[in-house]
C-alpha positions as CSV (number, residue, x, y, z in Angstrom):
1,M,73.0,-42.8,-7.1
2,G,72.0,-45.9,-9.1
3,V,71.5,-43.6,-12.3
4,I,75.0,-41.8,-11.7
5,Y,76.9,-45.2,-10.8
6,F,75.4,-47.0,-14.2
7,F,76.1,-43.9,-16.8
8,N,79.6,-43.5,-14.9
9,G,80.3,-47.0,-15.2
10,N,79.4,-46.7,-19.2
11,T,81.9,-43.8,-19.4
12,N,84.7,-45.7,-18.0
13,Q,84.1,-48.8,-20.0
14,T,84.5,-46.4,-23.3
15,T,87.7,-45.2,-22.3
16,S,89.4,-47.8,-19.6
17,Q,89.7,-51.4,-19.5
18,E,90.4,-53.5,-16.4
19,I,92.8,-56.7,-18.0
20,Q,94.9,-59.5,-16.2
21,S,98.7,-59.3,-15.4
22,S,99.5,-61.6,-17.7
23,Q,97.8,-60.0,-20.2
24,F,99.4,-56.9,-19.2
25,V,102.8,-58.6,-19.7
26,K,101.9,-60.0,-23.0
27,N,100.9,-56.3,-24.5
28,L,103.9,-55.0,-23.0
29,K,106.0,-57.4,-25.0
30,D,104.4,-57.2,-28.2
31,D,105.0,-53.6,-28.1
32,K,100.9,-52.5,-27.5
33,V,102.1,-50.2,-24.7
34,K,102.7,-46.5,-24.8
35,N,103.2,-45.6,-21.3
36,F,102.1,-47.1,-17.7
37,S,102.7,-45.9,-14.0
38,V,103.3,-48.3,-11.1
39,Q,102.2,-47.4,-7.7
40,P,102.1,-49.4,-4.4
41,T,98.5,-50.0,-3.0
42,G,97.5,-52.5,0.0
43,G,100.2,-55.2,-0.8
44,V,100.1,-55.0,-4.7
45,Y,101.3,-52.8,-7.7
46,K,98.4,-50.7,-9.5
47,V,99.5,-50.5,-13.0
48,T,97.9,-47.7,-15.1
49,G,98.6,-47.1,-18.8
50,T,98.0,-46.1,-22.1
51,Y,97.9,-48.2,-25.4
52,R,100.0,-47.1,-28.4
53,Q,96.5,-47.2,-30.4
54,G,93.0,-48.1,-29.7
55,Q,92.0,-51.8,-28.8
56,K,89.0,-53.3,-29.7
57,V,86.8,-54.7,-26.9
58,Q,83.6,-56.4,-26.0
59,V,81.2,-54.9,-23.5
60,Q,77.7,-55.4,-22.5
61,S,75.1,-52.6,-23.7
62,G,71.9,-51.5,-22.6
63,L,69.9,-51.0,-19.5
64,I,71.0,-52.5,-15.9
65,G,71.1,-56.4,-16.4
66,G,71.4,-56.4,-19.9
67,N,72.8,-59.2,-21.8
68,Q,73.9,-57.9,-25.1
69,T,77.3,-57.1,-26.2
70,Q,79.0,-54.3,-28.6
71,S,82.4,-53.7,-29.8
72,K,83.8,-50.7,-28.0
73,T,87.4,-49.2,-28.8
74,V,89.4,-48.5,-25.4
75,T,92.7,-46.2,-25.0
76,K,93.7,-46.9,-21.3
77,F,93.8,-49.7,-19.1
78,T,94.2,-50.9,-15.6
79,T,95.8,-54.2,-13.8
80,T,97.6,-55.6,-10.5
81,V,100.5,-57.4,-10.0
82,L,102.3,-59.2,-7.1
83,E,104.8,-57.2,-5.4
84,N,107.7,-59.8,-6.0
85,N,111.1,-58.9,-7.6
86,S,110.7,-61.4,-10.8
87,S,107.3,-59.7,-12.1
88,I,109.1,-56.3,-11.4
89,A,112.1,-57.3,-13.3
90,E,110.3,-59.0,-15.9
91,I,108.1,-56.2,-16.7
92,T,111.0,-53.3,-16.6
93,K,113.1,-55.9,-18.9
94,A,110.0,-55.8,-21.4
95,A,109.4,-52.1,-21.0
96,Q,113.0,-51.2,-21.9
97,S,113.1,-53.5,-24.7
98,N,110.6,-51.7,-26.4
99,N,111.4,-48.6,-25.3
100,V,108.1,-48.0,-23.4
101,K,107.9,-45.1,-21.1
102,M,107.6,-46.4,-17.2
103,N,106.5,-44.4,-14.4
104,A,106.5,-45.1,-10.4
105,K,104.3,-43.3,-7.8
106,P,104.1,-43.4,-4.3
107,E,101.5,-45.1,-2.1
108,E,98.8,-42.9,-1.2
109,S,99.1,-42.3,2.7
110,S,95.6,-40.7,2.5
111,G,93.6,-43.9,1.5
112,F,92.4,-44.9,4.9
113,W,90.6,-41.0,5.1
114,V,89.2,-41.2,1.8
115,N,87.8,-44.5,2.4
116,L,86.2,-43.1,5.6
117,L,84.9,-40.1,3.8
118,V,83.2,-41.9,1.1
119,Y,81.8,-44.8,3.5
120,V,81.5,-43.3,6.9
121,L,80.6,-39.6,6.1
122,P,77.2,-40.5,4.3
123,L,76.2,-42.7,6.8
124,L,76.8,-40.1,9.9
125,L,74.3,-37.5,7.8
126,F,71.7,-40.2,7.4
127,V,72.0,-40.8,11.1
128,W,71.7,-36.7,11.9
129,F,69.1,-36.5,9.4
130,F,66.7,-39.2,11.1
131,Y,67.6,-38.0,14.7
132,M,66.8,-34.3,13.4
133,M,63.4,-35.4,12.0
134,M,62.6,-37.4,15.2
135,G,63.1,-34.6,17.4
136,R,61.0,-32.1,15.5
137,A,58.1,-35.2,15.8
138,G,59.0,-35.5,19.5
139,G,59.4,-32.1,20.8
140,Q,62.6,-32.4,21.7
141,G,64.5,-28.6,22.7
142,G,61.2,-26.7,22.8
143,G,61.6,-24.6,19.9
144,N,58.5,-22.6,17.8
145,G,58.8,-24.5,14.7
146,K,58.7,-28.3,15.7
147,V,55.6,-30.2,15.1
148,M,54.7,-31.5,18.4
149,S,56.5,-28.8,20.8
150,F,53.0,-26.5,21.3
151,G,53.0,-27.8,25.0
152,K,56.5,-25.3,25.1
153,S,56.4,-22.0,26.7
154,K,57.4,-19.3,23.7
155,A,58.7,-16.9,26.3
156,K,62.5,-16.2,26.8
157,P,64.5,-14.5,29.1
158,A,64.8,-10.9,28.0
159,D,68.2,-9.4,26.8
160,S,69.0,-6.8,29.3
161,K,71.5,-5.6,27.0
162,Q,68.9,-4.7,24.1
163,N,66.4,-3.1,26.9
164,K,67.0,0.9,27.5
165,V,64.3,1.3,29.5
166,R,64.6,2.8,32.6
167,F,62.5,3.9,35.4
168,S,64.0,7.7,34.6
169,D,62.0,7.0,31.1
170,V,59.0,6.8,32.7
171,A,57.2,10.0,33.5
172,G,54.0,10.7,35.1
173,E,53.4,7.6,37.5
174,E,55.5,8.5,40.1
175,E,53.2,6.4,42.7
176,E,53.2,3.3,40.4
177,K,57.3,3.8,39.9
178,Q,57.8,3.3,44.1
179,E,55.6,0.4,44.4
180,L,57.7,-1.5,41.2
181,V,60.7,-0.1,42.7
182,E,60.2,-2.2,46.0
183,V,59.8,-5.2,44.2
184,V,63.1,-4.4,42.3
185,E,64.4,-3.8,45.6
186,F,63.2,-6.9,47.4
187,L,64.9,-9.0,44.4
188,K,68.0,-7.2,44.9
189,D,68.6,-7.4,48.6
190,P,65.6,-9.7,50.2
191,R,67.5,-9.5,53.7
192,K,66.3,-6.0,54.0
193,F,62.9,-7.1,53.8
194,T,63.2,-10.7,55.2
195,T,64.5,-9.6,58.8
196,L,61.3,-7.7,59.4
197,G,59.3,-10.7,58.5
198,A,58.3,-9.2,54.8
199,T,57.7,-12.2,52.3
200,I,58.4,-11.4,48.5
201,P,55.3,-10.5,46.7
202,H,53.7,-13.2,44.6
203,G,52.3,-11.0,41.7
204,V,51.6,-7.6,41.1
205,L,48.8,-6.4,38.7
206,L,48.9,-3.7,36.4
207,E,45.5,-2.2,35.6
208,G,44.1,1.1,34.0
209,P,43.2,2.6,30.7
210,P,45.2,1.4,26.9
211,G,47.7,3.3,26.7
212,T,48.9,4.7,30.3
213,G,51.9,3.1,30.4
214,K,51.3,-0.4,32.0
215,T,53.9,-2.2,29.0
216,L,56.6,0.3,29.5
217,L,56.7,-0.2,33.6
218,A,57.0,-3.6,32.8
219,K,60.2,-2.9,30.4
220,A,61.1,-0.8,33.1
221,V,61.2,-3.2,35.8
222,A,62.6,-6.0,33.6
223,G,65.9,-3.1,32.6
224,E,66.2,-2.4,36.3
225,A,66.0,-5.6,38.0
226,G,69.2,-7.3,36.7
227,V,67.1,-11.0,36.7
228,P,65.6,-13.2,34.0
229,F,62.6,-11.6,32.7
230,Y,60.2,-13.4,31.2
231,S,57.8,-11.6,29.0
232,I,54.4,-13.3,27.4
233,S,51.2,-12.4,26.2
234,G,47.7,-13.9,27.8
235,S,46.9,-15.0,24.3
236,D,49.7,-16.8,23.9
237,F,48.9,-19.6,26.3
238,V,45.8,-20.9,23.9
239,E,46.2,-22.7,21.2
240,M,44.0,-25.4,19.0
241,F,44.9,-28.1,21.1
242,V,43.5,-29.2,24.2
243,G,45.5,-29.0,27.5
244,V,48.1,-26.4,25.8
245,G,47.7,-23.8,27.5
246,A,48.1,-25.6,31.0
247,S,51.4,-27.3,29.5
248,R,52.7,-23.9,28.4
249,V,52.1,-22.7,32.2
250,R,53.9,-25.4,33.3
251,D,56.7,-25.5,31.4
252,L,57.1,-21.5,31.7
253,F,57.2,-21.5,35.9
254,D,59.8,-24.7,35.6
255,Q,62.0,-22.2,33.1
256,A,61.4,-19.5,35.6
257,K,62.1,-21.0,38.9
258,K,65.6,-23.1,37.7
259,A,66.6,-18.9,36.9
260,A,64.9,-17.8,40.3
261,P,64.7,-15.2,41.5
262,A,63.2,-14.2,38.5
263,I,60.1,-12.1,36.9
264,I,57.2,-13.2,34.8
265,F,55.2,-10.9,32.8
266,I,52.1,-11.4,31.3
267,D,50.6,-9.0,28.9
268,E,47.0,-8.7,28.6
269,I,45.9,-11.4,30.9
270,D,42.1,-11.2,30.9
271,A,42.8,-13.6,27.9
272,V,43.4,-16.5,30.2
273,G,42.0,-15.2,33.4
274,R,38.2,-14.6,32.9
275,R,36.0,-15.6,35.5
276,R,35.1,-18.9,35.2
277,G,31.7,-20.5,34.6
278,A,30.8,-18.1,32.0
279,G,32.0,-20.6,29.0
280,M,29.4,-22.8,27.4
281,G,32.2,-25.7,26.9
282,G,34.6,-26.2,24.0
283,G,37.3,-23.2,23.9
284,H,36.0,-21.8,27.6
285,D,36.8,-25.0,28.9
286,E,40.1,-24.9,28.0
287,R,40.7,-21.3,28.7
288,E,39.6,-22.4,32.5
289,Q,42.2,-24.9,32.3
290,T,45.1,-22.8,31.4
291,L,43.5,-20.3,34.4
292,N,43.3,-23.1,36.8
293,Q,47.2,-24.3,36.3
294,L,48.0,-20.7,36.5
295,L,46.3,-20.7,39.8
296,V,48.2,-23.7,40.9
297,E,51.5,-22.3,39.8
298,M,51.2,-19.2,41.6
299,D,50.0,-20.3,45.0
300,G,49.6,-24.1,44.8
301,F,51.1,-26.7,46.9
302,S,54.4,-26.5,46.0
303,G,54.7,-22.8,45.7
304,N,56.8,-20.3,43.6
305,E,59.8,-19.3,46.1
306,G,61.7,-16.3,44.2
307,V,59.3,-15.8,41.3
308,I,57.1,-12.5,40.6
309,V,54.5,-12.2,38.1
310,I,53.8,-8.8,36.7
311,A,50.7,-8.7,34.9
312,A,49.2,-6.2,32.8
313,T,45.1,-5.7,32.0
314,N,42.4,-2.9,31.1
315,R,39.8,-5.3,31.9
316,A,40.4,-6.4,35.8
317,D,37.0,-6.2,36.2
318,V,36.2,-9.5,34.2
319,L,39.1,-11.5,36.2
320,D,38.6,-14.5,38.0
321,P,38.4,-13.6,42.2
322,A,40.5,-16.5,42.9
323,L,43.3,-14.8,40.7
324,T,43.0,-11.2,42.2
325,R,43.0,-12.5,45.4
326,P,46.0,-11.9,48.3
327,G,48.8,-14.6,47.8
328,R,48.5,-14.7,44.1
329,F,48.3,-11.0,43.0
330,D,49.0,-9.6,46.3
331,R,49.4,-5.9,45.0
332,K,47.3,-4.1,42.6
333,I,48.5,-1.0,41.2
334,L,45.8,1.0,39.1
335,V,48.0,3.0,36.0
336,G,44.9,6.0,35.5
337,R,45.4,8.7,33.4
338,P,47.6,11.1,34.1
339,D,46.9,14.5,35.9
340,I,48.5,17.9,34.4
341,N,51.5,17.7,36.6
342,G,51.9,14.1,35.0
343,R,51.1,15.0,31.4
344,E,54.0,17.9,31.5
345,A,56.3,15.2,32.8
346,I,55.4,12.6,29.8
347,L,55.7,16.0,27.6
348,K,59.2,16.7,28.4
349,V,60.1,12.9,28.1
350,H,58.7,12.8,24.5
351,S,60.0,16.1,23.5
352,K,63.9,15.5,24.1
353,N,64.7,14.5,21.1
354,K,62.5,17.1,19.2
355,P,63.4,20.7,18.7
356,L,60.8,23.2,20.4
357,A,60.7,26.6,19.7
358,N,60.8,29.3,22.3
359,D,56.7,29.9,21.8
360,V,56.3,26.1,22.8
361,D,54.9,26.3,26.2
362,L,54.5,22.2,27.5
363,H,52.6,23.5,30.6
364,E,50.1,25.2,28.9
365,I,49.4,22.1,26.9
366,A,49.4,19.9,29.4
367,K,46.5,22.1,30.7
368,Q,44.8,21.8,27.4
369,T,45.0,18.0,27.1
370,P,42.9,16.5,30.1
371,G,41.7,12.9,29.7
372,F,45.3,12.6,27.5
373,V,47.2,9.4,28.2
374,G,50.7,8.6,27.5
375,A,50.5,7.1,24.2
376,D,48.3,10.4,23.1
377,L,50.9,12.5,24.5
378,A,53.5,10.8,22.6
379,N,51.1,10.8,19.1
380,L,50.5,14.3,19.8
381,L,54.4,15.5,19.4
382,N,55.1,13.3,16.7
383,E,52.4,14.8,14.2
384,A,53.8,18.4,15.6
385,A,57.2,17.1,14.2
386,L,55.6,15.6,11.1
387,L,53.7,18.7,10.4
388,A,56.7,21.0,11.5
389,A,59.0,18.8,8.4
390,R,56.3,19.4,6.0
391,R,56.2,22.8,6.4
392,N,60.1,23.2,5.9
393,K,60.9,24.3,9.8
394,T,64.1,23.7,11.8
395,Q,62.1,23.8,14.9
396,I,58.3,22.6,16.4
397,D,56.3,25.9,17.3
398,A,53.1,26.4,18.7
399,S,51.2,26.4,15.4
400,D,52.5,22.7,14.5
401,L,51.4,21.9,18.1
402,D,48.0,23.7,17.7
403,E,47.2,21.9,14.7
404,A,48.3,18.6,15.6
405,E,46.0,18.6,18.3
406,D,43.2,19.2,16.0
407,R,44.3,16.2,13.8
408,V,44.6,13.6,17.0
409,I,40.9,15.1,17.9
410,A,39.4,15.2,14.9
411,G,41.9,13.9,12.1
412,P,43.1,16.0,9.2
413,A,41.2,19.1,7.8
414,K,38.9,18.4,5.0
415,R,39.2,22.0,3.1
416,N,38.6,20.7,-0.3
417,R,34.7,19.9,0.5
418,V,32.5,21.5,-1.1
419,I,29.8,23.1,1.2
420,S,26.9,25.1,0.0
421,K,26.6,28.8,1.3
422,E,23.1,27.7,3.3
423,E,25.0,24.6,5.0
424,R,28.3,26.9,6.0
425,E,25.6,29.3,7.8
426,T,24.0,26.7,9.4
427,V,27.0,25.2,10.9
428,A,28.7,28.4,12.0
429,Y,25.4,29.7,13.9
430,H,25.4,26.0,15.2
431,E,29.1,26.3,16.5
432,A,28.1,30.2,17.7
433,G,25.2,28.7,20.0
434,H,27.7,26.4,21.5
435,T,30.0,29.2,22.3
436,V,27.4,31.6,23.7
437,V,26.1,28.9,26.2
438,G,29.9,27.8,27.0
439,L,30.5,31.5,27.9
440,V,27.7,32.1,29.8
441,L,27.8,28.9,31.7
442,N,31.5,28.7,32.3
443,D,31.7,28.2,35.9
444,A,33.5,24.8,35.2
445,R,34.0,25.0,31.5
446,V,35.9,27.4,29.4
447,V,35.6,27.9,25.6
448,H,39.1,27.4,24.2
449,K,38.2,27.1,20.6
450,V,35.4,27.0,17.9
451,T,36.2,26.2,13.9
452,I,34.1,25.6,10.9
453,V,36.7,23.4,9.2
454,P,35.4,20.4,8.4
455,R,37.6,17.5,9.8
456,G,36.7,14.1,9.9
457,R,33.1,12.8,10.3
458,A,32.5,16.5,11.8
459,G,31.3,19.6,10.1
460,G,32.6,22.0,12.6
461,Y,33.3,21.4,16.3
462,A,33.8,23.8,19.6
463,I,36.1,22.5,22.1
464,M,35.5,23.3,25.6
465,L,38.4,22.4,28.4
466,P,37.8,22.3,31.7
467,R,39.5,24.8,34.4
468,E,41.3,22.0,36.4
469,D,41.7,18.4,36.5
470,Q,38.1,16.9,37.6
471,Q,37.8,13.8,39.5
472,L,34.3,14.6,40.6
473,M,31.0,15.8,38.5
474,S,28.7,17.6,40.2
475,K,25.0,17.9,39.0
476,K,25.5,21.7,37.8
477,D,28.4,20.9,36.2
478,A,26.4,18.2,34.3
479,M,23.5,20.0,33.8
480,E,26.1,23.0,32.0
481,Q,27.8,20.3,30.0
482,I,24.3,19.3,28.4
483,A,23.2,22.5,28.4
484,G,26.2,23.5,26.1
485,L,25.6,20.5,23.9
486,M,22.1,21.7,23.2
487,G,23.4,25.1,22.2
488,G,24.0,24.2,18.5
489,R,19.9,23.1,17.9
490,A,19.0,25.8,19.9
491,A,20.7,28.3,18.0
492,E,19.3,26.4,14.9
493,E,16.0,26.9,15.7
494,I,16.6,30.6,16.8
495,V,17.8,31.5,13.9
496,F,16.6,29.5,11.2
497,D,13.6,28.0,12.4
498,S,14.8,24.5,11.6
499,Q,16.3,21.4,12.6
500,S,19.5,19.6,11.1
501,S,21.2,16.4,11.3
502,G,24.2,18.3,12.6
503,A,23.1,17.9,16.2
504,S,23.0,14.1,16.4
505,N,26.6,13.8,18.0
506,D,25.4,16.5,20.3
507,F,22.3,14.6,21.4
508,E,24.3,11.3,21.8
509,Q,26.8,12.4,24.2
510,A,23.9,14.9,26.1
511,T,21.9,11.5,26.5
512,N,24.8,10.0,27.8
513,I,25.4,12.2,30.6
514,A,22.2,12.4,31.2
515,R,21.3,8.7,31.6
516,A,24.4,8.6,33.9
517,M,23.0,10.9,36.0
518,V,19.7,9.2,36.5
519,T,21.3,5.3,36.4
520,Q,24.6,5.8,37.5
521,Y,24.8,8.9,39.8
522,G,21.9,9.1,41.5
523,M,21.1,12.3,40.8
524,S,17.2,12.4,40.1
525,K,15.2,12.7,42.7
526,R,12.2,10.6,41.1
527,L,14.3,7.3,41.1
528,G,16.4,8.2,44.2
529,P,19.8,7.8,45.4
530,V,20.2,4.3,43.5
531,Q,22.2,2.6,40.8
532,L,20.2,1.0,38.0
533,E,23.0,0.6,35.5
534,N,26.8,-0.3,35.4
535,P,28.4,-0.5,32.2
536,A,31.4,-2.9,33.2
537,Q,29.1,-5.7,34.5
538,D,25.6,-5.1,32.7
539,T,26.6,-7.0,29.5
540,Y,22.9,-9.1,29.6
541,G,20.8,-5.8,30.0
542,P,19.3,-4.0,32.2
543,R,18.2,-5.4,35.9
544,Y,15.2,-3.9,36.5
545,S,11.5,-3.7,35.6
546,Q,9.9,-2.5,32.7
547,E,8.2,0.0,34.6
548,T,11.7,1.3,36.3
549,G,12.9,1.6,32.8
550,A,9.9,4.0,31.4
551,A,10.8,6.3,34.6
552,V,14.5,6.3,33.6
553,D,13.4,7.4,29.9
554,E,11.3,10.1,31.2
555,E,13.8,11.5,33.4
556,V,16.6,11.7,30.7
557,R,14.0,13.4,28.4
558,R,13.4,15.9,31.3
559,L,16.9,16.4,31.8
560,T,17.7,17.2,28.2
561,N,14.9,19.3,27.8
562,E,15.5,21.1,30.3
563,A,19.3,21.8,29.1
564,H,17.6,22.9,25.7
565,D,15.4,25.2,27.1
566,T,18.1,26.7,29.2
567,A,20.4,26.9,25.9
568,K,17.5,28.6,24.2
569,K,17.1,31.1,27.0
570,I,20.8,32.1,26.7
571,I,20.7,32.4,22.8
572,E,18.0,34.9,22.8
573,E,19.3,37.2,25.4
574,H,22.5,37.5,23.9
575,R,21.5,37.6,20.1
576,D,23.8,40.1,18.8
577,K,26.8,38.7,20.8
578,H,25.8,35.2,18.7
579,K,25.5,36.6,15.5
580,L,28.9,38.6,15.8
581,I,30.9,35.3,16.3
582,A,28.9,33.2,13.6
583,E,29.8,36.0,11.5
584,A,33.6,35.8,12.3
585,L,33.3,32.4,11.9
586,L,32.2,32.5,8.5
587,K,35.0,35.1,7.6
588,Y,38.0,33.2,9.6
589,E,36.5,30.2,9.8
590,T,38.5,29.2,13.1
591,L,38.4,31.6,16.6
592,D,41.0,30.9,19.3
593,E,40.1,31.5,23.2
594,K,41.5,34.9,22.8
595,Q,39.5,36.2,19.7
596,I,36.3,34.5,21.4
597,L,36.9,36.5,24.5
598,S,37.9,39.8,22.2
599,L,34.7,39.8,20.4
600,W,32.7,38.6,23.4
601,N,33.9,41.6,25.5
602,D,34.9,44.3,23.1
603,G,32.9,43.2,19.6
604,K,36.0,43.1,17.5
605,M,38.6,40.9,16.7
606,P,42.3,41.8,18.9
607,E,44.4,43.7,16.5
608,S,46.6,41.0,16.5
609,S,45.1,38.3,14.7
610,D,46.5,36.8,11.5
611,T,45.0,34.2,9.6
612,S,47.9,33.6,7.0
613,E,48.3,30.2,6.0
614,F,50.8,27.8,4.7
615,P,50.2,28.0,0.9
616,S,50.7,24.0,0.5
617,E,47.7,23.6,3.3
618,R,45.9,25.7,1.4
619,A,46.2,24.3,-2.0
620,A,43.2,22.6,-2.9
621,T,44.6,19.5,-4.9
622,F,47.5,17.4,-4.5
623,E,49.2,18.6,-7.5
624,E,48.7,22.1,-6.6
625,A,50.2,21.3,-3.2
626,K,53.1,19.2,-4.5
627,R,53.3,22.0,-7.0
628,E,53.9,24.4,-4.2
629,L,56.6,22.1,-2.4
630,E,58.9,21.8,-5.6
631,R,58.6,26.3,-5.9
632,K,59.8,26.2,-2.1
633,E,62.3,24.3,-2.4
634,A,63.3,25.4,-5.7
635,E,63.8,29.0,-4.3
636,R,65.5,27.9,-0.9
637,Q,68.2,25.9,-3.1
638,A,68.3,29.0,-5.5
639,E,69.5,31.2,-2.4
640,L,71.7,28.7,-1.4
641,E,74.1,28.4,-4.7
642,K,74.0,32.8,-4.5
643,D,74.9,32.9,-1.1
644,H,77.4,30.4,-1.9
645,G,78.7,31.9,-4.9
646,S,78.9,35.8,-3.4
647,D,81.5,34.3,-0.6
648,S,83.6,31.9,-2.6
649,Q,86.6,33.3,-1.1
650,S,87.1,30.6,2.1
651,N,85.3,27.6,2.5
652,N,84.4,28.4,6.1
653,S,82.5,31.6,5.0
654,A,80.7,29.6,2.8
655,E,79.6,27.1,5.1
656,N,78.6,30.0,7.3
657,S,76.6,31.5,4.2
658,T,74.8,28.4,3.8
659,A,74.0,27.3,7.5
660,D,72.8,30.9,8.0
661,N,70.5,30.9,4.7
662,G,69.0,27.3,5.8
663,S,67.9,28.4,9.3
664,D,66.6,32.2,8.3
665,E,64.0,31.1,5.3
666,P,61.9,28.6,7.2
667,E,61.0,31.8,9.1
668,K,58.6,32.6,6.4
669,P,55.5,30.4,7.4
670,D,56.5,30.6,11.0
671,D,54.0,33.7,11.3
672,V,51.1,31.5,11.3
673,S,48.9,32.5,14.2
674,K,45.4,31.5,12.8
675,N,45.2,29.1,15.7
676,D,47.8,30.6,18.1
677,Q,46.8,28.7,21.0
678,P,47.4,24.7,21.2
679,K,43.9,23.1,21.2
680,D,42.8,20.0,23.3
681,N,40.7,16.6,23.3
682,N,37.1,17.6,23.2
683,H,36.0,14.2,22.3
684,D,38.1,12.4,24.7
685,H,37.1,14.1,27.7
686,D,33.5,14.4,26.9
687,D,33.5,10.2,26.3
688,N,34.8,10.5,30.0
689,N,32.4,12.5,31.4
């Protein structure tokens, strides 16, 4: 501002000069003034004018405080004269005698406001600036971007207009919804319950595996309740500063109590609610302070009337007992994996906006996807829609869902992988071994599909589905599963008299099942009905002696060896059918349930089998696939133009022709029946077992 004022002052000095009133009158009488104007200002007349010729004046030069003078030429002047008649008469007479142009201006009415704007407004801006800076430093307002606001809660009331999720959008969890509907009803009409002496629940704990819809249920409660809904994650409580978590808990409950009745939703509460006493100081102590404050707020001396806490976690086993007791979380709702009816309902919800072909049976897909949760089923239908779009279809048919299931279970097919003839035969006989053992030991499981197309890390796989949803597993079922897993290695030893690394994943799954039989399910006569291991709690190693550990290893080895011998015996007895299925795999690469049963019972493939594929998926490289898609698009456009030109008499008929052609053309690739039946989740179910 000083530099601007300095240069502005120098500029004004070169063009204008401030003179005395007597000097102005003298110049006027000497005819040195060309014109001037008079304007009343603050009790005096302000006179501004122009010289006839430039006047030489002496002005100071140099930097601020300089004392050097130099000559300048000025053309304008300013002065003030008193408001009296004699002065005005003298100026008027001198101007008339020398024919000088004289002008009068009215007094400026906005002078006060201009002064106010110039002097007061900058002061107010400075005051506002320092106030904002102090507010950010002091944490006033609770904003996220303020330096000292880390003690304020980040949870804000959810906007009911933006949340469109309702209980009707949550499928496959009828019992869980009923429990939460009761909570919503309590908030809307508490007298219905208080007349019977019931009190509002303090908290509802949603627990279950990932992807089962715990957060979706909370969103539905927020949409249905019509009360303030505060949502926050468990990790948002803990920061780098000590005491921040406890402060945020206090602030969160203070906000909710002011807006009561209200709901607080804490997602992933195990981030702050873990069992106390397991820490080693530092950050663990900070987490325990946060938990202590949460315990006090939920059921402390002051209480939290009118505030319901809903929490979600998939690790309920690690929560502190003081947090899960009645009075804090009065209601615990297990949101588990859906059964076949639940999966079908979930598929119906996610397929509302997707055009499905007539050959799609959602009940059949639900039956073939045991172990899938809501997130898996949503991903399955989305993958099928992407595949249908890639194949230029207008509807999602059974072949798209079939391929989508394979992609969800094992990843995209690696058809470009170079495989030697010997390795391909080994994989074919290996997978045929799984299939034969599964067909013989089919009391609990049914062979659904077998393929030698590489996907992910697997060179091939066989999918065996349970006949129906199982909550319990008998010893016979477990032994049959282990025998089915051993069928691949048994086939390699019988046919090639060799062993390969392809059975490593089979051994991993078989060993896990056998170890669970011995250490968790009490299915070993030698060790008896005891539980030696608990995967959810044994984080520091086994709880038994070395002798017991050796006995466990011997029992696991005995069970796997028995299953291996059973698999070898079955394959020896069915060598002809084993060879038939392996040769069919080498020829067709993939066999579905219908084809496998036809080979097993009749010794031949069914007559309606068709193994055609889409050219873009059969292409060996990305460039070939791209060229194939471009060729199909060019053919489609050519047919559209041809139909449009042949029927151009009316716009309506042309539009109809275009629509018909657009719907008929994609039917060409719809005949894919290599994998007629949709497949299911083998790995997910094996993980469960």
